N, C-alpha and C positions, 0 to 999 in steps of 0.2 A: 603322752602316756597317761592312761586313766588312773586316777588315784583311788585306791581301795579304801573302804571305810574301816576304821579301827573300832574294835569292840563290838558288842552286840547292838544290832539296830533297834532293839527294844529296851535298851537301858533307859530307865526313868519312866517306863510304862505305868507302873503302879502309882508313881507320884502324879502323873498327868491324870490318870483315871480318878484317883481320890480327890484331887483338886477340882476336876470337872464336876464330879458328883456333889461335892460340897457347894460349888457355885450354883448348881441347879437347885439344890435343896434350900438355898438361901434366897433364891430369886422370887420375885413377886409373880412371875409368869407361871411357874409350876404350882404355886400356892393357889392361884385363881383357878387353874385348870383342875387341880385335884379337889378343890372345894366343890366344884361343879360335879365331878365324878362321884364324890362321897355323898352329896345330897341326893343325887338321882339314884344312887345305889340303895341308900337307906329307904327312899320312897318306894322303889320297886320291891325290896325285900319285905317291907311292912305290908304292902299290898299282897304279896305272895303268901305271907303268913296268915293274913285274913282269909284268903281263898283256901289255904290248906286246912285251917281250923273248921271252915264251913263244910268241907268235904272229907274230913279225916276218916280213915278206915285202916284196914290192914294193908300197910305199905312197907315193904322191906327197905325201900330207899326213900324215906320220908324227907331226909335232909337234902337230897339232890333236887327235890322239887322246889326248894328255896331259890335255886338258880334258874329254873326253867318255867316256873308258873307265872303267868301274866294275869293281870286284872285291869280291865278298862278303867280309866284311859291310859294306865301305865303299862309299858311292855315289860318283859321279863328282865332279870338281872343280866342274863347272857346277851340279850339284844342290846341293852345299854352298853355293855363292855365292847361288843363288836362295833358299835358306832363311835364310842368315845376313845378307845385305846389308840386308834390312829391319830387322833387330835393331840393326845398327850405326847406320843412319840414324835410327831412333826414339830410340836412346840419345843421339844428338847434338842432337835437336830437341824432345824432349817438354817441356822446361822453358825453352825459349828466351825466352818472354815472361812466362809466369806465374811463372817462377823469379825474375824481376826484381821482380814484384809481391810475392812472399812474402818476399824479402829487403829490401823497401822501398828499392830502389836505382833504380827506374825514373824517379821524379821528379827524382832527382839527375842522372841521365844526360841527361834531356831538358832540364834547366836549362842545359846547355851549348849552344853554338851548333851544334846538330844537330837535324834534324827526324826525325819518326817514320819517314819514308820510308827515310832512310839507316840508321836503327837496325834496322828489320826486314829490309831487303834485305841489310845488312851481316852480320847474324846468319845469314841463309840462305846467303850466299856464303861465310862462314867455315866453315859445315858442309860445303859443297860442296868447298872447298879441302882439308879434312881427308880427305874421302871420296876425292877424286882422288889424293891422296898415298898413301893406303892401298891403293887398287886398283892403282895403277901399281907400287908396291912388291911387291904380291902377284903381279902378272903377271910382273915381272922375276924374282922368286924362282922361279916355276914354270918359266919359260924357262931360267933358269940351271941348275936341277936337271935339266931335260931334256937340256941340252947335256952336262953332266957325266956323266949316267947313260947316255945313248944314244951319246955320242961323235960326234954329227952336229949341224951348225948348222941352224937353220930356214931355209927358202927365203923368197924375197921375198914370194910370195903368202901364205905362212903367217904372216909378220909382219904383212902388211896385214890379213888376216882376224882375227888376234889383236888388232890395234889397234881394228878395228871392233867386235869383241866387248867390248873394254875400254870403248869409248864407249857401247855398249848397256847395260853394267853400270852406268856412271856415270849415265845417264839414269834407269835403274831405281831406283838409290839416291836420286836427286833426287826421284822421285815420293814415296817413303816419307819422305824428309826434309820435303817439303812437307806430307804428311799429319800428321806429328808437330808441325810448326809451326802448322798450322791448328788442331789441338786445343789447342796451348799458348796460342792467343789466344782460343779459344771457351770454354775451361774454366779456372777460376781456380786449381784445385789441381793442382800438378805430378803428384802421384800419380794423380789421376783422369785427367789427359790422357794419361799413359803407359799406363794401363789401357785407355782408349778406343782408342789407336793399336794396342796389342797385340791388342785384340779384333778390330779391323778386319783386321789381318794374319792372325789365326787364321781368320776367316771366309773370306777369299780363299784361304788356303793349304789349309785342311782341309775346310770345309763347301761352298764354292762348287762344286768339282768334283762333289759329290754332289747339289747342288740343280739345276744346269743341266739334266741329263737329265729330271728331274721337271717342271720348268717348261716345257721344250720339248715334252714329251709332252702337257702340258695345253694349251699354246698352239697347237701344230700336231700334232694326232693323226694317226696313220697309217691310211690307208684301204687295206685289202688289195687292193682292186680297182684302185687307182691307185698304181703304183710311185713316181710323182713326189712323192707326199706324204711318203714316207720321205726322199727327198732334201731336201725342204723342212724336215722336222723336224731333220735333221742340220745344215742351214744355220742354222736358228734356234738350235740348241744351241751351235754354234760362235760365233755372234754374241753370245750371252749369256755364254759362257765368256770371251770377249775383253774383257769389262768388267773382269776381273781383271788388274792389271798383272803378276801372276805368270805368267799364260798368255801375255801379249804378250812378256814377257822370254824365256820358254821357247821360243816359236816363233822369236824373233829369233836366239837362240843356236843353235838347231837348224840354221837355214839358213846361218849364218855359219861354224859349226865343222864342219858336214858338207856339203861342196860337192856331194855327190850329191843333196841335197834339191832337188826341182823344184817342189814345191807345199806350201803350208801349209793347204790346204783339200781339198775334194773334187776328185778327179782322175779323169776318165772315160777309157776306153781310146781314144776318138777323139782326145783331146788329146795322146796319147802317140805318135801316128803320126809316124814319121820321127825320133823321139827315141831316142838310144842309152842304154838303161837302165844305170844304174850309173856313167855317165860324169860327171865333175865339171862343175859349171857354172862359168863364169868369175866373177871377183869382182864385176864390174859387174852381172851377172844376179842374183847372190845379194843384193847391196845393193838392187836394185830389188824383189826379193821381200820383203825385211824392212822396206822403207821405211814401209809402212802401220803396222806394229807400233811402229817407232821414233817415227813422228809421233803415234801415239795416246798413247804414254807422255809425250811432250813436251807434248801438249795437256792431259793430266791434270795434269802438273806446273804448268802455267800457271794452270789453273782453281783448283787447290788453293792456290797461292800468292796468287792474287787474293782468295780467300775469307779467308785470313789477313790480307791487306793491308787489305781493307775493314773487317773486324772490328776490327783494331787501330786504324784511323783513327777509328772511332766510339766508342772507349772513353774514359771519363773518367779522368784521372790526377790524383790528389791527392797532396800532400806528406804 
């Protein structure tokens, strides 16, 4: 006869999450990574401020340019975040479960009145809490530097778009945290799970943009006698590219931080009839434009966490 569990499977969830968040905040690992992120962010923002001051004019969304303006040799703040957020998330989650195995503490933890559900979910939420604190601090730092340097406060829509960008960054980080935790349950060695997560990150960051045109050309070749085949190939290439969370995050930040963005795909001249080119879209229209990208990242997060959950539930734990 199968014994049914007593009480809620998530009893102790908040305790695990807060304890995990406190451990992360006190670890040298997160201090080093966040120091790197803050230094590069300050450098990119100061470069952007210098560029904005040199070309200042009538701009309704001057503060949003702090996030998107680049000045050689430094890329924009958004580019830095897209590159470094996965590293922060992987650093927080690559040894979440297999680290407990290697330290031989997992059986002791589960001997307490706590279920695996609460342990795994608490570790995930603990990482999300730390990421949320780091992103919010970074966003406030950039906004404060902008106010001090430009001497102007941000407008209401700029703040709303900045918060929407902050949420998109949080979801993007959650995807990579779920990737790291999935590998931490599937792979027994913490070093190997970190290597697997970093390899996947490199594939999507470096190699995926080079592979998608080749795959699209093989799947949907262009017929010179039929112009629509070229359109079909571009659509296939965009669909393949959007498998990468990096691409989804890049498209979401483009529409949120550049209000003049009207499309994230192919746009035909007939679709622009009556549209005032260069005019900014309202926030509601930009949110509707990026909702598929945000929903895709949330779906990827759920799928990856489910893989980690199922794998952890099936593992045998011995003292």
